[in-house]
Structure formats: structure tokens, C-alpha cells
C-alpha positions in Angstrom: -141.2 126.2 55.2 -138.6 128.1 53.3 -136.4 131.2 53.6 -137.6 134.2 51.6 -134.9 136.5 53.1 -131.9 136.1 55.4 -131.3 139.6 56.9 -128.5 141.1 58.9 -127.6 144.6 60.1 -125.9 146.6 62.8 -127.5 149.7 64.6 -127.7 152.9 62.7 -129.2 156.3 63.2 -132.7 156.8 61.9 -135.1 159.8 62.0 -138.7 159.5 63.0 -141.7 161.3 61.7 -141.1 164.1 64.2 -137.6 164.7 63.0 -136.1 163.1 66.1 -133.0 161.0 65.6 -132.8 157.5 67.2 -130.5 154.5 66.9 -131.8 151.0 66.1 -130.6 147.7 64.6 -134.1 147.0 63.1 -133.3 148.2 59.6 -131.5 145.0 58.3 -130.6 144.1 54.7 -130.9 140.8 52.9 -127.7 138.9 52.3 -126.7 135.9 50.0 -123.6 135.2 52.0 -123.1 132.0 54.0 -122.7 132.9 57.6 -121.8 131.1 60.7 -124.7 130.9 63.2 -123.6 130.5 66.8 -125.3 131.4 70.2 -123.8 134.8 69.7 -125.8 135.3 66.5 -124.6 136.0 63.0 -121.6 138.0 62.0 -122.6 141.5 60.9 -125.8 141.4 62.9 -126.6 143.2 66.2 -129.1 145.2 68.2 -128.9 148.5 69.9 -130.7 147.6 73.1 -129.7 144.6 75.3 -133.3 143.6 75.7 -133.4 142.4 72.2 -130.3 140.1 72.5 -129.1 137.1 74.4 -128.9 133.4 73.8 -132.6 133.0 73.8 -133.0 135.6 71.1 -130.3 134.7 68.8 -132.4 134.8 65.6 -135.6 136.7 65.0 -138.2 135.1 62.7 -141.2 136.8 60.9 -143.6 135.3 58.4 -143.6 136.8 54.8 -147.3 136.0 54.7 -148.0 138.8 57.2 -146.6 141.6 55.0 -149.7 141.8 52.9 -151.9 142.4 55.9 -149.7 145.2 57.3 -149.3 146.8 54.0 -153.1 146.9 53.6 -153.4 148.5 57.1 -150.7 151.0 56.3 -152.1 151.8 52.8 -148.7 151.4 51.3 -145.9 148.8 50.7 -143.6 148.3 53.7 -139.8 148.6 53.6 -137.7 145.6 53.4 -137.2 143.8 56.8 -139.9 146.1 58.3 -140.0 144.0 61.5 -136.4 143.5 62.1 -136.4 139.8 61.3 -133.2 137.8 60.6 -135.3 135.1 58.9 -138.3 136.1 56.8 -140.0 132.8 56.2 -142.7 131.4 54.0 -144.8 129.0 56.1 -144.9 128.4 59.9 -146.7 131.3 61.3 -147.3 131.8 65.0 -150.3 129.4 64.8 -148.1 126.6 63.3 -145.0 126.9 65.4 -144.7 125.7 69.0 -142.3 126.7 71.7 -139.5 124.1 72.0 -139.7 123.1 68.3 -136.4 121.9 67.1 -135.3 122.7 63.4 -132.5 121.8 61.3 -131.6 125.2 59.7 -128.8 124.6 57.2 -126.0 123.1 59.1 -127.2 124.5 62.5 -129.7 123.1 65.0 -132.1 125.7 66.4 -135.0 125.8 68.8 -138.0 128.0 69.2 -137.5 129.8 72.5 -140.2 132.6 72.9 -142.7 134.9 71.1 -141.1 138.2 70.1 -141.7 141.1 72.5 -142.8 143.9 70.1 -142.1 147.5 70.8 -142.8 151.0 69.3 -139.5 151.1 67.4 -141.1 149.3 64.4 -143.7 152.1 64.0 -141.2 154.7 64.7 -138.9 153.5 62.0 -141.7 153.1 59.5 -143.4 156.5 60.4 -146.5 154.3 61.3 -147.4 155.1 64.9 -150.3 152.5 64.8 -148.1 149.7 63.8 -147.8 148.2 67.4 -151.6 148.2 67.8 -151.9 146.4 64.5 -149.5 143.7 65.5 -151.2 143.0 68.7 -154.6 143.1 66.9 -153.7 139.9 65.2 -150.9 138.7 67.4 -148.5 138.7 64.4 -145.5 139.1 66.7 -142.9 136.7 65.2 -140.7 134.6 67.5 -137.1 133.9 68.5 -134.8 131.0 68.1 -131.9 129.8 70.2 -129.0 127.9 68.8 -128.5 124.2 69.9 -125.6 123.4 67.6 -123.8 126.1 65.6 -123.4 125.8 61.8 -123.4 127.7 58.5 -126.6 129.0 57.1 -127.6 131.1 54.0 -130.7 132.3 52.3 -131.0 128.9 50.4 -130.7 126.8 53.5 -133.3 124.1 54.0 -135.3 124.1 57.2 -137.0 121.0 58.6 -138.7 120.3 61.7 -136.8 117.7 63.7 -138.9 117.5 67.0 -142.0 119.0 68.4 -141.9 118.8 72.2 -145.0 120.8 73.1 -147.7 120.6 70.4 -150.3 122.3 72.6 -148.2 125.5 73.2 -148.1 127.4 69.8 -146.6 130.9 69.7 -150.1 132.2 69.2 -151.4 130.4 72.2 -148.7 131.9 74.4 -149.5 135.4 72.8 -153.2 135.0 73.5 -152.5 133.9 77.1 -150.2 136.9 77.7 -152.5 139.6 76.1 -156.1 138.4 75.5 -157.0 135.4 77.5 -155.3 135.8 80.7 -155.4 132.8 83.1 -153.0 132.4 85.9 -153.3 128.6 86.0 -152.6 128.2 82.4 -149.8 130.7 82.7 -148.2 128.6 85.4 -148.4 125.6 83.1 -146.7 127.6 80.3 -144.0 128.8 82.6 -143.3 125.2 83.6 -142.0 124.6 80.1 -138.2 124.3 80.4 -137.7 125.3 76.8 -139.7 128.6 77.2 -137.3 131.5 77.7 -137.0 132.8 81.3 -137.1 136.3 79.8 -140.6 135.7 78.5 -141.8 134.1 81.8 -140.6 137.0 83.8 -142.3 139.4 81.5 -145.5 137.6 81.6 -145.8 137.6 85.4 -145.0 141.3 85.5 -147.8 141.9 83.1 -150.2 139.7 85.0 -149.3 141.5 88.2 -149.8 144.9 86.6 -153.2 143.7 85.3 -154.2 142.5 88.7 -154.5 138.8 87.4 -153.9 136.3 90.2 
């Protein structure tokens, strides 16, 4: 597993395909600077909506391998940092990463906290209204990290898996349980995982209730 890009950015105004202006922090830029990573995030990085922030969503990770699939669906190359990720990684997709995984990331210690909750802003920014559907089609959502120990990181930082606490609970497994293979008993088991973000657990039960799953 290695870093392809380390991205940061603050909210800026964009214009969608209908000519409507909106503000988003999704359009980040690659940086070669060494930055201090804390539970508050990286300097020079932020989101426009509070729902995308907080200690359990400090760093957003997306797999570089996914770009080829989405470019094929879009029929065109995608913009840099199309998915709003802080870390664009080679290796460790949703199938290979488990909630609770602890990584050494440069000088920092981080932990996988939850799958990413995707929204329509991605498609709005890229002028690709079907993007959200494509993401859920393959469950290529990305995931979030929380910071256990702050430290400096940069685009050349090494990443090593230090501990795997829940090998049966990959990010893909959680995504499938949330959207495609709903099972209240399994969901209860997932929500008993201390390391899984409370934000994700609350959303999961809301979606189950809405879908009439009991």
C-alpha cells in the first residue's frame, strides 16, 4: 500500500451543469508538503458541511485503482481528486481493508473508522449525474480514518498495517450489509464493534427503519 496523492483543500464555489453555483470542499489539490495530522485534520483542509467532518472522519481515503472503472463509465478521464479524498492510495481497496485496522502513516497512527457516506456532490462537481449510482453499483465508496496518535505525514510517507482487530468486517462487507444484503442480526453484530463510528451506526439503523427491515 502506498500513497499516490496526498490532497488538501478548502471549500470553494463551483458551478454545476445547470449553471447553479454551490460551495464544496471536494475539489482538493495534491501537495508535496509535510503536514501535521491531528484529530482536527490537516492544515489547509476542510469541508463545507459538518456531516463530512469530525474525529471519525479526519482523513478520507480512496483507491487509485477505482479511477479506471469510473473513467470508463464516464467515457472520459476524471478530474484530479474526483472523489474528495485526502489519501489516494494504491492497494487496500474496500475488500482488503477492515474497520478497526490500525496503520502507521508516516509519524502518525491512524485507524479505519467507517465506510464513506457518498452524496450527490461528486456527480454535481464533475457534471456526471449518474456518478452516485455508479459508486453504489460497485460499492467503491472509500472510507475514513481517525487519528490515534498525531504526527507528520507527506506524499512519500510509508503506510504499514499494525493491527487488524476485525478481519471478518471489511469495508465492503459493511457496505453490502447497509445497501444490498440487509440483515438486522448481522447489522446488530456490526454495530457492536466499538471501533466502528457511531455516525455510521446511526445512519445504518435509519436506513433499515426506512426500508422496513426489522
